[in-house]
Biopython code that builds the backbone (N, CA, C, O; Angstrom):
import numpy as np
from Bio.PDB.StructureBuilder import StructureBuilder

atoms = [
    (1, "MET", "N", (180.366, 23.901, -0.832)),
    (1, "MET", "CA", (179.534, 24.471, -1.888)),
    (1, "MET", "C", (179.928, 23.820, -3.212)),
    (1, "MET", "O", (181.085, 23.454, -3.421)),
    (2, "ASN", "N", (178.959, 23.685, -4.088)),
    (2, "ASN", "CA", (179.230, 23.043, -5.373)),
    (2, "ASN", "C", (179.974, 23.987, -6.323)),
    (2, "ASN", "O", (180.213, 25.153, -6.009)),
    (3, "GLU", "N", (180.328, 23.456, -7.478)),
    (3, "GLU", "CA", (181.085, 24.219, -8.470)),
    (3, "GLU", "C", (180.226, 25.336, -9.079)),
    (3, "GLU", "O", (179.035, 25.135, -9.318)),
    (4, "PRO", "N", (180.818, 26.510, -9.332)),
    (4, "PRO", "CA", (180.063, 27.596, -9.964)),
    (4, "PRO", "C", (179.872, 27.353, -11.453)),
    (4, "PRO", "O", (180.598, 26.575, -12.072)),
    (5, "TRP", "N", (178.890, 28.029, -12.007)),
    (5, "TRP", "CA", (178.655, 27.998, -13.447)),
    (5, "TRP", "C", (178.583, 29.445, -13.929)),
    (5, "TRP", "O", (178.342, 30.366, -13.150)),
    (6, "PHE", "N", (178.800, 29.622, -15.243)),
    (6, "PHE", "CA", (178.798, 30.949, -15.854)),
    (6, "PHE", "C", (178.203, 30.822, -17.246)),
    (6, "PHE", "O", (178.677, 30.026, -18.057)),
    (7, "ILE", "N", (177.166, 31.603, -17.527)),
    (7, "ILE", "CA", (176.450, 31.502, -18.798)),
    (7, "ILE", "C", (176.268, 32.896, -19.401)),
    (7, "ILE", "O", (175.823, 33.824, -18.726)),
    (8, "LEU", "N", (176.615, 33.023, -20.662)),
    (8, "LEU", "CA", (176.358, 34.233, -21.446)),
    (8, "LEU", "C", (175.102, 34.005, -22.267)),
    (8, "LEU", "O", (174.973, 32.981, -22.938)),
    (9, "THR", "N", (174.173, 34.958, -22.219)),
    (9, "THR", "CA", (173.029, 34.951, -23.125)),
    (9, "THR", "C", (173.238, 36.115, -24.085)),
    (9, "THR", "O", (173.188, 37.282, -23.699)),
    (10, "LYS", "N", (173.472, 35.766, -25.343)),
    (10, "LYS", "CA", (173.798, 36.767, -26.356)),
    (10, "LYS", "C", (172.562, 37.568, -26.771)),
    (10, "LYS", "O", (171.437, 37.233, -26.398)),
    (11, "ARG", "N", (172.782, 38.597, -27.524)),
    (11, "ARG", "CA", (171.737, 39.543, -27.948)),
    (11, "ARG", "C", (170.512, 38.866, -28.541)),
    (11, "ARG", "O", (169.389, 39.299, -28.279)),
    (12, "LEU", "N", (170.693, 37.831, -29.321)),
    (12, "LEU", "CA", (169.553, 37.152, -29.949)),
    (12, "LEU", "C", (169.047, 35.968, -29.130)),
    (12, "LEU", "O", (168.176, 35.229, -29.590)),
    (13, "GLY", "N", (169.583, 35.778, -27.920)),
    (13, "GLY", "CA", (169.040, 34.779, -27.015)),
    (13, "GLY", "C", (169.780, 33.462, -26.906)),
    (13, "GLY", "O", (169.392, 32.618, -26.097)),
    (14, "SER", "N", (170.824, 33.251, -27.681)),
    (14, "SER", "CA", (171.535, 31.978, -27.573)),
    (14, "SER", "C", (172.458, 32.009, -26.351)),
    (14, "SER", "O", (173.056, 33.036, -26.032)),
    (15, "ASP", "N", (172.556, 30.867, -25.681)),
    (15, "ASP", "CA", (173.385, 30.742, -24.490)),
    (15, "ASP", "C", (174.738, 30.135, -24.833)),
    (15, "ASP", "O", (174.843, 29.246, -25.679)),
    (16, "VAL", "N", (175.764, 30.632, -24.161)),
    (16, "VAL", "CA", (177.117, 30.093, -24.278)),
    (16, "VAL", "C", (177.589, 29.794, -22.856)),
    (16, "VAL", "O", (177.703, 30.701, -22.031)),
    (17, "ILE", "N", (177.858, 28.538, -22.579)),
    (17, "ILE", "CA", (178.324, 28.142, -21.260)),
    (17, "ILE", "C", (179.832, 28.354, -21.175)),
    (17, "ILE", "O", (180.581, 27.910, -22.045)),
    (18, "THR", "N", (180.259, 29.027, -20.132)),
    (18, "THR", "CA", (181.668, 29.334, -19.880)),
    (18, "THR", "C", (182.343, 29.942, -21.120)),
    (18, "THR", "O", (183.299, 29.377, -21.650)),
    (19, "PRO", "N", (181.837, 31.096, -21.576)),
    (19, "PRO", "CA", (182.436, 31.730, -22.759)),
    (19, "PRO", "C", (183.851, 32.233, -22.488)),
    (19, "PRO", "O", (184.191, 32.598, -21.363)),
    (20, "SER", "N", (184.653, 32.244, -23.521)),
    (20, "SER", "CA", (186.015, 32.768, -23.430)),
    (20, "SER", "C", (185.959, 34.299, -23.381)),
    (20, "SER", "O", (184.929, 34.888, -23.710)),
    (21, "PRO", "N", (187.049, 34.945, -22.976)),
    (21, "PRO", "CA", (187.086, 36.413, -23.001)),
    (21, "PRO", "C", (186.790, 36.987, -24.384)),
    (21, "PRO", "O", (186.129, 38.020, -24.490)),
    (22, "SER", "N", (187.266, 36.336, -25.440)),
    (22, "SER", "CA", (187.015, 36.868, -26.786)),
    (22, "SER", "C", (185.542, 36.736, -27.174)),
    (22, "SER", "O", (185.012, 37.592, -27.882)),
    (23, "VAL", "N", (184.885, 35.686, -26.724)),
    (23, "VAL", "CA", (183.447, 35.534, -26.999)),
    (23, "VAL", "C", (182.661, 36.595, -26.239)),
    (23, "VAL", "O", (181.730, 37.182, -26.791)),
    (24, "LEU", "N", (183.019, 36.851, -24.981)),
    (24, "LEU", "CA", (182.358, 37.912, -24.212)),
    (24, "LEU", "C", (182.538, 39.258, -24.891)),
    (24, "LEU", "O", (181.579, 40.017, -25.036)),
    (25, "ASP", "N", (183.753, 39.555, -25.303)),
    (25, "ASP", "CA", (184.037, 40.830, -25.956)),
    (25, "ASP", "C", (183.215, 40.979, -27.239)),
    (25, "ASP", "O", (182.627, 42.034, -27.475)),
    (26, "ALA", "N", (183.171, 39.949, -28.055)),
    (26, "ALA", "CA", (182.402, 40.002, -29.309)),
    (26, "ALA", "C", (180.916, 40.177, -29.032)),
    (26, "ALA", "O", (180.234, 40.904, -29.754)),
    (27, "ALA", "N", (180.409, 39.525, -28.002)),
    (27, "ALA", "CA", (178.979, 39.640, -27.669)),
    (27, "ALA", "C", (178.633, 41.052, -27.217)),
    (27, "ALA", "O", (177.563, 41.561, -27.549)),
    (28, "MET", "N", (179.523, 41.690, -26.466)),
    (28, "MET", "CA", (179.262, 43.061, -26.013)),
    (28, "MET", "C", (179.358, 44.039, -27.182)),
    (28, "MET", "O", (178.580, 44.990, -27.265)),
    (29, "ARG", "N", (180.298, 43.809, -28.072)),
    (29, "ARG", "CA", (180.416, 44.680, -29.253)),
    (29, "ARG", "C", (179.191, 44.524, -30.172)),
    (29, "ARG", "O", (178.759, 45.486, -30.807)),
    (30, "GLU", "N", (178.648, 43.325, -30.233)),
    (30, "GLU", "CA", (177.453, 43.104, -31.056)),
    (30, "GLU", "C", (176.268, 43.904, -30.519)),
    (30, "GLU", "O", (175.453, 44.396, -31.301)),
    (31, "VAL", "N", (176.162, 44.041, -29.206)),
    (31, "VAL", "CA", (175.057, 44.799, -28.606)),
    (31, "VAL", "C", (175.047, 46.236, -29.121)),
    (31, "VAL", "O", (173.979, 46.781, -29.398)),
    (32, "VAL", "N", (176.211, 46.851, -29.253)),
    (32, "VAL", "CA", (176.280, 48.264, -29.652)),
    (32, "VAL", "C", (176.624, 48.463, -31.127)),
    (32, "VAL", "O", (176.835, 49.594, -31.563)),
    (33, "ASP", "N", (176.681, 47.397, -31.884)),
    (33, "ASP", "CA", (176.991, 47.475, -33.316)),
    (33, "ASP", "C", (175.919, 48.305, -34.025)),
    (33, "ASP", "O", (174.737, 47.970, -33.952)),
    (34, "PRO", "N", (176.313, 49.382, -34.708)),
    (34, "PRO", "CA", (175.333, 50.237, -35.392)),
    (34, "PRO", "C", (174.463, 49.498, -36.409)),
    (34, "PRO", "O", (173.348, 49.935, -36.695)),
    (35, "SER", "N", (174.947, 48.401, -36.951)),
    (35, "SER", "CA", (174.142, 47.668, -37.933)),
    (35, "SER", "C", (172.911, 47.026, -37.306)),
    (35, "SER", "O", (172.019, 46.579, -38.027)),
    (36, "HIS", "N", (172.844, 46.972, -35.981)),
    (36, "HIS", "CA", (171.680, 46.403, -35.287)),
    (36, "HIS", "C", (170.805, 47.481, -34.651)),
    (36, "HIS", "O", (169.880, 47.161, -33.904)),
    (37, "ALA", "N", (171.080, 48.734, -34.932)),
    (37, "ALA", "CA", (170.379, 49.849, -34.290)),
    (37, "ALA", "C", (168.871, 49.816, -34.507)),
    (37, "ALA", "O", (168.121, 50.291, -33.654)),
    (38, "GLY", "N", (168.422, 49.278, -35.606)),
    (38, "GLY", "CA", (166.991, 49.229, -35.880)),
    (38, "GLY", "C", (166.266, 48.104, -35.166)),
    (38, "GLY", "O", (165.036, 48.054, -35.191)),
    (39, "ASP", "N", (166.991, 47.207, -34.535)),
    (39, "ASP", "CA", (166.394, 46.068, -33.837)),
    (39, "ASP", "C", (166.054, 46.483, -32.410)),
    (39, "ASP", "O", (166.901, 46.412, -31.519)),
    (40, "ILE", "N", (164.813, 46.918, -32.194)),
    (40, "ILE", "CA", (164.416, 47.400, -30.872)),
    (40, "ILE", "C", (164.017, 46.269, -29.923)),
    (40, "ILE", "O", (163.756, 46.515, -28.746)),
    (41, "GLU", "N", (163.970, 45.056, -30.416)),
    (41, "GLU", "CA", (163.594, 43.918, -29.571)),
    (41, "GLU", "C", (164.803, 43.278, -28.888)),
    (41, "GLU", "O", (164.690, 42.800, -27.759)),
    (42, "HIS", "N", (165.938, 43.262, -29.547)),
    (42, "HIS", "CA", (167.129, 42.589, -29.028)),
    (42, "HIS", "C", (168.192, 43.632, -28.685)),
    (42, "HIS", "O", (169.105, 43.883, -29.471)),
    (43, "THR", "N", (168.064, 44.235, -27.505)),
    (43, "THR", "CA", (168.897, 45.384, -27.157)),
    (43, "THR", "C", (169.931, 45.106, -26.066)),
    (43, "THR", "O", (170.605, 46.028, -25.606)),
    (44, "SER", "N", (170.062, 43.847, -25.647)),
    (44, "SER", "CA", (171.018, 43.582, -24.570)),
    (44, "SER", "C", (171.549, 42.155, -24.623)),
    (44, "SER", "O", (171.035, 41.289, -25.330)),
    (45, "ALA", "N", (172.588, 41.959, -23.850)),
    (45, "ALA", "CA", (173.162, 40.637, -23.604)),
    (45, "ALA", "C", (173.457, 40.593, -22.111)),
    (45, "ALA", "O", (173.654, 41.633, -21.484)),
    (46, "PHE", "N", (173.488, 39.398, -21.546)),
    (46, "PHE", "CA", (173.763, 39.316, -20.115)),
    (46, "PHE", "C", (174.472, 38.021, -19.763)),
    (46, "PHE", "O", (174.457, 37.045, -20.513)),
    (47, "VAL", "N", (175.095, 38.053, -18.587)),
    (47, "VAL", "CA", (175.749, 36.864, -18.052)),
    (47, "VAL", "C", (175.173, 36.568, -16.673)),
    (47, "VAL", "O", (174.716, 37.454, -15.952)),
    (48, "ARG", "N", (175.215, 35.285, -16.343)),
    (48, "ARG", "CA", (174.806, 34.820, -15.018)),
    (48, "ARG", "C", (175.938, 33.975, -14.437)),
    (48, "ARG", "O", (176.484, 33.102, -15.111)),
    (49, "PHE", "N", (176.274, 34.243, -13.201)),
    (49, "PHE", "CA", (177.276, 33.475, -12.477)),
    (49, "PHE", "C", (176.626, 33.004, -11.188)),
    (49, "PHE", "O", (176.039, 33.801, -10.457)),
    (50, "GLY", "N", (176.730, 31.710, -10.907)),
    (50, "GLY", "CA", (176.115, 31.251, -9.678)),
    (50, "GLY", "C", (176.448, 29.823, -9.333)),
    (50, "GLY", "O", (177.325, 29.189, -9.921)),
    (51, "TYR", "N", (175.717, 29.351, -8.364)),
    (51, "TYR", "CA", (175.869, 28.001, -7.831)),
    (51, "TYR", "C", (174.499, 27.336, -7.825)),
    (51, "TYR", "O", (173.490, 27.993, -7.569)),
    (52, "ASP", "N", (174.459, 26.035, -8.104)),
    (52, "ASP", "CA", (173.185, 25.322, -8.144)),
    (52, "ASP", "C", (172.405, 25.464, -6.843)),
    (52, "ASP", "O", (171.181, 25.591, -6.873)),
    (53, "GLU", "N", (173.069, 25.447, -5.737)),
    (53, "GLU", "CA", (172.407, 25.549, -4.437)),
    (53, "GLU", "C", (172.806, 26.834, -3.726)),
    (53, "GLU", "O", (173.075, 26.825, -2.525)),
    (54, "GLY", "N", (172.846, 27.940, -4.467)),
    (54, "GLY", "CA", (173.287, 29.174, -3.820)),
    (54, "GLY", "C", (172.967, 30.419, -4.611)),
    (54, "GLY", "O", (172.032, 30.449, -5.411)),
    (55, "SER", "N", (173.751, 31.432, -4.375)),
    (55, "SER", "CA", (173.511, 32.750, -4.946)),
    (55, "SER", "C", (173.792, 32.798, -6.450)),
    (55, "SER", "O", (174.454, 31.932, -7.022)),
    (56, "MET", "N", (173.252, 33.859, -7.059)),
    (56, "MET", "CA", (173.439, 34.090, -8.496)),
    (56, "MET", "C", (173.629, 35.592, -8.708)),
    (56, "MET", "O", (172.976, 36.415, -8.066)),
    (57, "TYR", "N", (174.540, 35.926, -9.625)),
    (57, "TYR", "CA", (174.842, 37.310, -9.957)),
    (57, "TYR", "C", (174.640, 37.505, -11.450)),
    (57, "TYR", "O", (175.021, 36.651, -12.250)),
    (58, "VAL", "N", (174.037, 38.635, -11.827)),
    (58, "VAL", "CA", (173.710, 38.899, -13.225)),
    (58, "VAL", "C", (174.262, 40.265, -13.632)),
    (58, "VAL", "O", (174.043, 41.261, -12.941)),
    (59, "LEU", "N", (174.973, 40.306, -14.748)),
    (59, "LEU", "CA", (175.410, 41.551, -15.370)),
    (59, "LEU", "C", (174.758, 41.625, -16.739)),
    (59, "LEU", "O", (174.898, 40.711, -17.550)),
    (60, "SER", "N", (174.035, 42.728, -16.998)),
    (60, "SER", "CA", (173.355, 42.935, -18.281)),
    (60, "SER", "C", (173.911, 44.195, -18.934)),
    (60, "SER", "O", (174.111, 45.213, -18.272)),
    (61, "TYR", "N", (174.158, 44.116, -20.235)),
    (61, "TYR", "CA", (174.699, 45.247, -20.992)),
    (61, "TYR", "C", (173.742, 45.569, -22.118)),
    (61, "TYR", "O", (173.315, 44.672, -22.845)),
    (62, "ASP", "N", (173.393, 46.860, -22.274)),
    (62, "ASP", "CA", (172.421, 47.206, -23.313)),
    (62, "ASP", "C", (172.924, 48.293, -24.256)),
    (62, "ASP", "O", (174.009, 48.845, -24.069)),
    (63, "THR", "N", (172.129, 48.584, -25.255)),
    (63, "THR", "CA", (172.520, 49.508, -26.317)),
    (63, "THR", "C", (172.776, 50.928, -25.827)),
    (63, "THR", "O", (173.419, 51.709, -26.528)),
    (64, "SER", "N", (172.287, 51.280, -24.639)),
    (64, "SER", "CA", (172.538, 52.615, -24.088)),
    (64, "SER", "C", (173.867, 52.671, -23.331)),
    (64, "SER", "O", (174.153, 53.663, -22.661)),
    (65, "LEU", "N", (174.681, 51.617, -23.431)),
    (65, "LEU", "CA", (175.975, 51.493, -22.757)),
    (65, "LEU", "C", (175.819, 51.409, -21.241)),
    (65, "LEU", "O", (176.699, 51.822, -20.486)),
    (66, "ARG", "N", (174.696, 50.875, -20.820)),
    (66, "ARG", "CA", (174.398, 50.720, -19.400)),
    (66, "ARG", "C", (174.672, 49.278, -18.983)),
    (66, "ARG", "O", (174.207, 48.337, -19.627)),
    (67, "LEU", "N", (175.425, 49.115, -17.908)),
    (67, "LEU", "CA", (175.711, 47.804, -17.341)),
    (67, "LEU", "C", (174.954, 47.715, -16.021)),
    (67, "LEU", "O", (175.149, 48.538, -15.127)),
    (68, "THR", "N", (174.097, 46.719, -15.907)),
    (68, "THR", "CA", (173.266, 46.546, -14.724)),
    (68, "THR", "C", (173.732, 45.324, -13.951)),
    (68, "THR", "O", (174.071, 44.295, -14.536)),
    (69, "PHE", "N", (173.746, 45.448, -12.627)),
    (69, "PHE", "CA", (174.219, 44.385, -11.736)),
    (69, "PHE", "C", (173.094, 43.974, -10.796)),
    (69, "PHE", "O", (172.548, 44.797, -10.060)),
    (70, "GLU", "N", (172.755, 42.686, -10.832)),
    (70, "GLU", "CA", (171.740, 42.123, -9.942)),
    (70, "GLU", "C", (172.380, 41.036, -9.089)),
    (70, "GLU", "O", (173.254, 40.301, -9.547)),
    (71, "GLN", "N", (171.928, 40.947, -7.839)),
    (71, "GLN", "CA", (172.440, 39.944, -6.905)),
    (71, "GLN", "C", (171.245, 39.208, -6.289)),
    (71, "GLN", "O", (170.364, 39.821, -5.687)),
    (72, "TRP", "N", (171.237, 37.898, -6.452)),
    (72, "TRP", "CA", (170.101, 37.089, -6.014)),
    (72, "TRP", "C", (170.538, 35.973, -5.075)),
    (72, "TRP", "O", (171.650, 35.458, -5.189)),
    (73, "ALA", "N", (169.677, 35.609, -4.164)),
    (73, "ALA", "CA", (169.961, 34.523, -3.231)),
    (73, "ALA", "C", (169.835, 33.167, -3.917)),
    (73, "ALA", "O", (170.397, 32.174, -3.455)),
    (74, "ASP", "N", (169.088, 33.131, -5.031)),
    (74, "ASP", "CA", (168.852, 31.869, -5.730)),
    (74, "ASP", "C", (168.636, 32.116, -7.216)),
    (74, "ASP", "O", (168.643, 33.260, -7.669)),
    (75, "GLN", "N", (168.448, 31.057, -7.959)),
    (75, "GLN", "CA", (168.261, 31.158, -9.412)),
    (75, "GLN", "C", (166.827, 31.487, -9.819)),
    (75, "GLN", "O", (166.551, 31.662, -11.006)),
    (76, "ASP", "N", (165.924, 31.572, -8.868)),
    (76, "ASP", "CA", (164.522, 31.846, -9.179)),
    (76, "ASP", "C", (164.182, 33.328, -9.141)),
    (76, "ASP", "O", (163.017, 33.695, -9.295)),
    (77, "PHE", "N", (165.180, 34.191, -8.937)),
    (77, "PHE", "CA", (164.978, 35.638, -8.887)),
    (77, "PHE", "C", (163.924, 36.024, -7.847)),
    (77, "PHE", "O", (163.134, 36.941, -8.070)),
    (78, "GLU", "N", (163.917, 35.329, -6.721)),
    (78, "GLU", "CA", (162.899, 35.600, -5.705)),
    (78, "GLU", "C", (163.399, 36.479, -4.565)),
    (78, "GLU", "O", (162.656, 37.326, -4.069)),
    (79, "VAL", "N", (164.649, 36.290, -4.141)),
    (79, "VAL", "CA", (165.165, 37.034, -2.995)),
    (79, "VAL", "C", (166.411, 37.803, -3.417)),
    (79, "VAL", "O", (167.445, 37.212, -3.727)),
    (80, "GLU", "N", (166.298, 39.135, -3.424)),
    (80, "GLU", "CA", (167.443, 39.977, -3.762)),
    (80, "GLU", "C", (168.433, 40.022, -2.601)),
    (80, "GLU", "O", (168.043, 40.151, -1.441)),
    (81, "LEU", "N", (169.709, 39.914, -2.930)),
    (81, "LEU", "CA", (170.749, 40.079, -1.916)),
    (81, "LEU", "C", (171.106, 41.552, -1.731)),
    (81, "LEU", "O", (171.566, 41.965, -0.667)),
    (82, "ALA", "N", (170.885, 42.335, -2.787)),
    (82, "ALA", "CA", (171.149, 43.779, -2.780)),
    (82, "ALA", "C", (170.301, 44.405, -3.884)),
    (82, "ALA", "O", (169.933, 43.734, -4.848)),
    (83, "PRO", "N", (169.995, 45.686, -3.739)),
    (83, "PRO", "CA", (169.218, 46.343, -4.797)),
    (83, "PRO", "C", (169.960, 46.337, -6.138)),
    (83, "PRO", "O", (171.189, 46.376, -6.179)),
    (84, "THR", "N", (169.208, 46.290, -7.211)),
    (84, "THR", "CA", (169.778, 46.370, -8.554)),
    (84, "THR", "C", (170.472, 47.721, -8.709)),
    (84, "THR", "O", (169.977, 48.748, -8.243)),
    (85, "ALA", "N", (171.630, 47.699, -9.374)),
    (85, "ALA", "CA", (172.405, 48.921, -9.566)),
    (85, "ALA", "C", (172.975, 48.929, -10.984)),
    (85, "ALA", "O", (172.933, 47.917, -11.682)),
    (86, "TYR", "N", (173.506, 50.075, -11.400)),
    (86, "TYR", "CA", (174.018, 50.190, -12.767)),
    (86, "TYR", "C", (175.215, 51.114, -12.849)),
    (86, "TYR", "O", (175.490, 51.902, -11.944)),
    (87, "LEU", "N", (175.920, 50.991, -13.969)),
    (87, "LEU", "CA", (176.975, 51.903, -14.373)),
    (87, "LEU", "C", (176.575, 52.470, -15.723)),
    (87, "LEU", "O", (176.024, 51.746, -16.553)),
    (88, "SER", "N", (176.835, 53.736, -15.960)),
    (88, "SER", "CA", (176.520, 54.377, -17.243)),
    (88, "SER", "C", (177.769, 54.530, -18.088)),
    (88, "SER", "O", (178.889, 54.521, -17.579)),
    (89, "ASN", "N", (177.555, 54.671, -19.386)),
    (89, "ASN", "CA", (178.633, 54.930, -20.346)),
    (89, "ASN", "C", (179.773, 53.920, -20.249)),
    (89, "ASN", "O", (180.946, 54.292, -20.216)),
    (90, "VAL", "N", (179.421, 52.665, -20.204)),
    (90, "VAL", "CA", (180.401, 51.578, -20.113)),
    (90, "VAL", "C", (180.741, 51.122, -21.527)),
    (90, "VAL", "O", (179.845, 50.807, -22.310)),
    (91, "SER", "N", (181.998, 51.086, -21.848)),
    (91, "SER", "CA", (182.410, 50.610, -23.175)),
    (91, "SER", "C", (182.198, 49.103, -23.259)),
    (91, "SER", "O", (182.173, 48.422, -22.234)),
    (92, "PRO", "N", (182.046, 48.582, -24.470)),
    (92, "PRO", "CA", (181.900, 47.127, -24.615)),
    (92, "PRO", "C", (183.064, 46.360, -23.989)),
    (92, "PRO", "O", (182.859, 45.302, -23.393)),
    (93, "SER", "N", (184.285, 46.887, -24.120)),
    (93, "SER", "CA", (185.431, 46.173, -23.559)),
    (93, "SER", "C", (185.410, 46.176, -22.030)),
    (93, "SER", "O", (185.801, 45.186, -21.411)),
    (94, "ASN", "N", (184.962, 47.269, -21.413)),
    (94, "ASN", "CA", (184.860, 47.294, -19.952)),
    (94, "ASN", "C", (183.726, 46.396, -19.463)),
    (94, "ASN", "O", (183.852, 45.755, -18.420)),
    (95, "ALA", "N", (182.632, 46.347, -20.200)),
    (95, "ALA", "CA", (181.545, 45.424, -19.835)),
    (95, "ALA", "C", (182.057, 43.990, -19.889)),
    (95, "ALA", "O", (181.806, 43.204, -18.976)),
    (96, "ALA", "N", (182.769, 43.652, -20.948)),
    (96, "ALA", "CA", (183.316, 42.294, -21.085)),
    (96, "ALA", "C", (184.331, 42.000, -19.985)),
    (96, "ALA", "O", (184.385, 40.881, -19.474)),
    (97, "ARG", "N", (185.133, 42.995, -19.620)),
    (97, "ARG", "CA", (186.135, 42.812, -18.548)),
    (97, "ARG", "C", (185.452, 42.488, -17.217)),
    (97, "ARG", "O", (185.866, 41.564, -16.517)),
    (98, "LEU", "N", (184.412, 43.241, -16.869)),
    (98, "LEU", "CA", (183.703, 42.974, -15.620)),
    (98, "LEU", "C", (183.005, 41.615, -15.659)),
    (98, "LEU", "O", (182.939, 40.913, -14.649)),
    (99, "MET", "N", (182.493, 41.255, -16.817)),
    (99, "MET", "CA", (181.871, 39.938, -16.952)),
    (99, "MET", "C", (182.903, 38.830, -16.777)),
    (99, "MET", "O", (182.617, 37.794, -16.176)),
    (100, "GLN", "N", (184.104, 39.053, -17.304)),
    (100, "GLN", "CA", (185.179, 38.073, -17.157)),
    (100, "GLN", "C", (185.580, 37.948, -15.688)),
    (100, "GLN", "O", (185.833, 36.844, -15.204)),
    (101, "GLU", "N", (185.639, 39.067, -14.985)),
    (101, "GLU", "CA", (185.951, 39.013, -13.552)),
    (101, "GLU", "C", (184.884, 38.215, -12.808)),
    (101, "GLU", "O", (185.194, 37.413, -11.927)),
    (102, "LEU", "N", (183.631, 38.442, -13.172)),
    (102, "LEU", "CA", (182.551, 37.675, -12.549)),
    (102, "LEU", "C", (182.709, 36.187, -12.841)),
    (102, "LEU", "O", (182.523, 35.357, -11.952)),
    (103, "SER", "N", (183.049, 35.850, -14.073)),
    (103, "SER", "CA", (183.204, 34.435, -14.447)),
    (103, "SER", "C", (184.317, 33.763, -13.648)),
    (103, "SER", "O", (184.278, 32.553, -13.423)),
    (104, "ALA", "N", (185.314, 34.550, -13.217)),
    (104, "ALA", "CA", (186.421, 34.018, -12.419)),
    (104, "ALA", "C", (186.061, 33.935, -10.938)),
    (104, "ALA", "O", (186.879, 33.526, -10.114)),
    (105, "GLY", "N", (184.834, 34.327, -10.606)),
    (105, "GLY", "CA", (184.400, 34.278, -9.216)),
    (105, "GLY", "C", (184.775, 35.500, -8.399)),
    (105, "GLY", "O", (184.644, 35.488, -7.175)),
    (106, "ALA", "N", (185.239, 36.555, -9.056)),
    (106, "ALA", "CA", (185.657, 37.775, -8.368)),
    (106, "ALA", "C", (184.454, 38.687, -8.104)),
    (106, "ALA", "O", (184.438, 39.846, -8.519)),
    (107, "VAL", "N", (183.465, 38.152, -7.419)),
    (107, "VAL", "CA", (182.238, 38.900, -7.132)),
    (107, "VAL", "C", (182.556, 40.147, -6.314)),
    (107, "VAL", "O", (181.999, 41.213, -6.576)),
    (108, "ASP", "N", (183.444, 40.029, -5.323)),
    (108, "ASP", "CA", (183.799, 41.184, -4.507)),
    (108, "ASP", "C", (184.422, 42.297, -5.343)),
    (108, "ASP", "O", (184.183, 43.476, -5.082)),
    (109, "ARG", "N", (185.210, 41.935, -6.336)),
    (109, "ARG", "CA", (185.810, 42.938, -7.229)),
    (109, "ARG", "C", (184.731, 43.659, -8.027)),
    (109, "ARG", "O", (184.782, 44.880, -8.179)),
    (110, "VAL", "N", (183.765, 42.920, -8.531)),
    (110, "VAL", "CA", (182.662, 43.522, -9.285)),
    (110, "VAL", "C", (181.850, 44.450, -8.378)),
    (110, "VAL", "O", (181.431, 45.527, -8.803)),
    (111, "LYS", "N", (181.634, 44.036, -7.150)),
    (111, "LYS", "CA", (180.871, 44.852, -6.195)),
    (111, "LYS", "C", (181.568, 46.175, -5.889)),
    (111, "LYS", "O", (180.902, 47.129, -5.487)),
    (112, "GLN", "N", (182.877, 46.262, -6.065)),
    (112, "GLN", "CA", (183.630, 47.471, -5.749)),
    (112, "GLN", "C", (183.458, 48.592, -6.764)),
    (112, "GLN", "O", (183.871, 49.723, -6.506)),
    (113, "GLU", "N", (182.861, 48.302, -7.901)),
    (113, "GLU", "CA", (182.627, 49.352, -8.898)),
    (113, "GLU", "C", (181.680, 50.407, -8.328)),
    (113, "GLU", "O", (180.926, 50.109, -7.402)),
    (114, "PRO", "N", (181.700, 51.628, -8.856)),
    (114, "PRO", "CA", (180.838, 52.689, -8.324)),
    (114, "PRO", "C", (179.390, 52.583, -8.832)),
    (114, "PRO", "O", (178.913, 53.451, -9.562)),
    (115, "TRP", "N", (178.718, 51.524, -8.437)),
    (115, "TRP", "CA", (177.346, 51.257, -8.877)),
    (115, "TRP", "C", (176.374, 52.305, -8.359)),
    (115, "TRP", "O", (176.491, 52.756, -7.219)),
    (116, "THR", "N", (175.414, 52.695, -9.195)),
    (116, "THR", "CA", (174.331, 53.600, -8.822)),
    (116, "THR", "C", (173.069, 52.775, -8.665)),
    (116, "THR", "O", (172.702, 52.042, -9.582)),
    (117, "PRO", "N", (172.391, 52.875, -7.521)),
    (117, "PRO", "CA", (171.157, 52.089, -7.343)),
    (117, "PRO", "C", (170.087, 52.483, -8.358)),
    (117, "PRO", "O", (169.947, 53.659, -8.692)),
    (118, "VAL", "N", (169.342, 51.511, -8.841)),
    (118, "VAL", "CA", (168.223, 51.745, -9.751)),
    (118, "VAL", "C", (167.050, 52.217, -8.902)),
    (118, "VAL", "O", (166.716, 51.606, -7.887)),
    (119, "GLU", "N", (166.433, 53.310, -9.331)),
    (119, "GLU", "CA", (165.291, 53.828, -8.565)),
    (119, "GLU", "C", (163.992, 53.534, -9.240)),
    (119, "GLU", "O", (162.934, 53.900, -8.729)),
]
sb = StructureBuilder()
sb.init_structure("model")
sb.init_model(0)
sb.init_chain("A")
sb.init_seg("    ")
for serial, (resi, resn, name, xyz) in enumerate(atoms, 1):
    if name == "N":
        sb.init_residue(resn, " ", resi, " ")
    sb.init_atom(name, np.array(xyz, "f"), 0.0, 1.0, " ", f" {name:<3s}", serial, name[0])
structure = sb.get_structure()
């Protein structure tokens, strides 16, 4: 299998390839920063971890402190590997921690969280 990649898409849409833990933490804190509360268009940030010829995993964090986990067979979002699930009341630092684990390839560790299926 080829080398994995990891991309952060920040609240305003800019991408950061292989962000450091401090960049992830700052991006998650920006999502919940009260000074952006009036911006109803830019309410989340997300990361993607995957392989060019393989699966992709997505963690999205939004202003409601919800962390959503998606698992895809490919980068085209066509075949789900598992239903979308979420965690509630996630602090920015815990969201960044799980994103960092994903960036290290610890997909199984991320899967072990008590995810609730999206209905």
